[in-house]
N, C-alpha and C positions, 0 to 999 in steps of 0.2 A: 340089684335084685331082678331088674327086668331081663337082663341078659341070661341069668341063671334060670328064670322061669321060662324064657323062650326056649332055651336049650332042653329043658325038661319036657316041655310040650312037644317039641320036635321029636325027642326020643320016644315019646308016647304015641307018635304017629299023628299028631295034630298039626293043623295049619295055624299060622299066627299072624295077627295084625298088631303092629307096634305103633304107638303114638306117644313118644316120650322124647325129651331133649337130653337125657342123661347118657346117651351112648356115643361112642366115638367111631371113626371110620374103621379102626382096628376091631372094635367090638362087632361091627357089621360084617367085616370080613369073616370073622369066626362064625357068626350066625349063618352067613351064606354057605360056608363049608358044611356046617352041621345040617342045614336044610337040604342041600344037595345029597349028602350022604344018607339022609333019611328018605330021600325021594319025595320031599315035601316042599312047601312054599311059605314065604314070609313076605308081607307087604309092610314096609316101614315108612312112616312119614312124620316129619317134624311138625307138621300142621295139616289138619284134614280139611281146612277151608279150601274150596275150589279156587278162590282168588289167590291164596298162597301158592297153590300148585301152578297156577298160570304165571305168577310172578317168578317162580323158579324156572319154568320153561322158557319164558321170555329172556330171563337173565342168562340162561345157558346159551341161548341163541346169540345174544349180544356178545358174550364172552368169546364166541368163535371169531368175531370180527373186530372187536375193540380191545386195544392193549391195556388201557387204564381202567381199573375198577376197584371199588371198595364197597363195603356193606355197613349200613347203620342199623342197629337193632334196638328198638324201643320197647319197653315193657313197664309194668307197674313197679312201684318201689319194693314191694314184697317179693318179687321174683328173685330167687336166689341163684339161678344158673345164668351164666354169661359165657357165650351167647345162648339165646334160646334155640330150640330145635328148628324154629322157623328161619333163623339166620344161619345156623351151623350147616344144615343140609344144603342150601344153595352154595355156601362158601366151599364146602368140600367138593361138591360137584363142579362148580365153576373152576376151582383150582385144578381139577383133572382135565378140564377142557384147555385151559391156558393159564400160565402163571402171569399175573398182572405185572405191568411195567412199574419200575420204581426208580426214581432218581437217587434216593437215599435209602439205604437199607434201614428198616425200622430199628434194628439193633444199634445203629450208629446215630440215632437221633439224640441230640443233646437235651438235657433236662431230666425230668422225672421218668423213670422206666414205666412203660405201659401207657403213657399219655397219648401215644399214637394208636392206641387200641391193641388188640391182640392179633395173632396170625393163625388162621385156620386153613390148612392146605395151601399155604402161600398167599392167601387173600387176607387183606386187612379188614378186621371186623371191629366195630366200635359199638359198645353196649351202653345204652342210656337207660336209667331207671327213674321214671318221673310219674307223678300223678297224672291222670287223664289218659294214660296209654294202657292198652291191654296187650296187643301183640301187633306191632308195626315193624315191618322190615323194608328197607329201601336199598336197592342196588343202584349205585351211581357209576356211570361209565363216562369216559371222556375220549374225544378224538379231536385233536387240534383244539380249536376254540369252541367246539360243540360239546354239549353234555346230553346224556340220556339218563333219565331217572325212572325207575320202575319200583312202585310201592304197593305192598299189601298192607291194608290197615283194617284190623279187626276191631269191631266194637266190643261191647261187654256181653253180647247175647250169644250164648253157646250154640244156638241153633245153626249158626253158619258152618259148624263142623259136621252136622248130621249127614249131608249129602256125600261128602268125601269119605266119611267113615263107612257108610253103606256101600259106596263104590268099592272101597278096599276089601270089605268083607265079601262082596260078590266076586271080585276078581281074584282073590287069593286062592280060590279053588283051582284055577288054571295055571298057577304060578309054580315053577320049580326053581328052587334057590331063593335068593333075596331080590326083591324089587324095591328100590328106594324112591320114594316120592310118588305122588299121584299123577304127575305129569307124564 
C-alpha cells in the first residue's frame, strides 16, 4: 500500500517521506524512476533515529574496507516483518558496496533451512524477536582476529524519531528522485 500511495502522491506533484520496512530494493527502484519522471523527490528511511542513520553510515564505511560482515536485527516479539527496515536498509546498501566473504554458501549449510539467517543483497541478516527489544540492529565486521561491532539500540520512547523525521521533511524539498537513508 505504501508503494501505491507514494506513486499516487508523486503523480499528483507531491514530495514524499517514507518510513516503513515493507518495501524492497526493487520497490525503491520503481519509486526512484517515478519521482524522477515527475520531477519530484522522495526521502525514504528504514528508521528516522539519528543513531540508526549513523549506524548505517559507519557500517557502509566499514564495508568498504572489511570483507566479512553480517547483521543481527532485534525487535519485539510482536514485530511481524523480518528483517526490520532498520536492518534491511543497511544490508541492501552494504551489499551494493561489497559482497561479504563466505567460506560456506548459506544455501549449502547442513541442518534446518534458514537457521543461518536470510540473505538481503548478499548480506546475511539474522532476525531475533524477544521481549525487552524495540529496534536494535548490530552490524558485525571481522578482519583476521579483530572484530568491529556497530550497534543502534532504540528504547521504547518514540521521540528519538522526531529529529530525523523533521530532517527528512525539510530536505525532501531539494531532492530529485529517491534518497535512501538519513545518512
